[in-house]
C-alpha positions in Angstrom: 14.8 -1.9 -20.2 13.8 0.8 -22.5 13.9 4.5 -21.0 9.9 5.2 -21.7 8.9 1.7 -20.1 10.9 3.2 -16.7 9.2 6.4 -17.1 5.7 4.7 -17.6 6.2 2.4 -14.4 7.8 5.6 -12.4 4.5 7.6 -13.2 2.0 4.9 -12.1 4.0 4.3 -9.1 3.8 8.1 -8.3 0.1 8.1 -9.0 -0.7 5.3 -6.7 1.1 7.2 -4.1 -0.2 10.2 -4.6 -3.3 8.9 -4.5 -3.0 7.1 -1.7 -1.8 10.2 0.4 -5.1 12.2 -0.9 -7.4 9.1 0.6 -5.7 9.2 3.8 -5.9 13.2 3.5 -9.8 12.9 2.9 -10.0 10.4 5.6 -8.1 12.4 7.7 -10.7 15.5 7.4 -13.2 14.3 9.3 -11.1 12.8 12.4 -10.6 14.7 15.2 -6.5 15.2 16.0 -6.2 12.0 18.4 -8.4 9.9 16.1 -6.0 11.2 13.2 -2.8 10.3 14.9 -4.6 6.4 15.9 -5.0 5.9 12.4 -1.9 6.8 11.1 0.0 4.7 13.6 -2.5 1.7 12.7 -1.9 2.4 9.2 2.0 2.3 9.4 1.8 -0.8 11.7 -0.2 -2.9 9.0 2.5 -1.4 6.5 5.1 -3.2 8.6 3.4 -6.4 8.8 2.4 -6.7 5.3 5.5 -8.1 3.8 5.0 -11.1 6.5 1.4 -11.4 5.5 2.2 -11.5 1.9 5.0 -14.4 2.4 2.7 -16.5 4.5 -0.1 -16.0 1.7 2.5 -16.9 -0.6 3.8 -20.2 1.1 -0.1 -21.6 1.5 -0.3 -24.5 -0.8 -3.9 -23.6 -1.0 -2.9 -20.1 -2.9 -3.4 -20.5 -6.6 -0.1 -20.2 -8.2 -1.2 -16.7 -10.2 -2.2 -15.2 -7.4 1.6 -15.9 -6.0 3.1 -13.9 -8.7 
């Protein structure tokens, strides 16, 4: 894989992570501290459960082949 392709992918991933952090920060500004802690905790739980949910969706025969990839 050429170095420039790796650099582009790394840049896109960092933009995605930065955007996610920015959205969380904006949402957090309108919350009380207790609401913010609960929101981040729920987000963490969802991120932990995501691989299992994706695996179930991919193994479902009703899921189109293109969506699995």
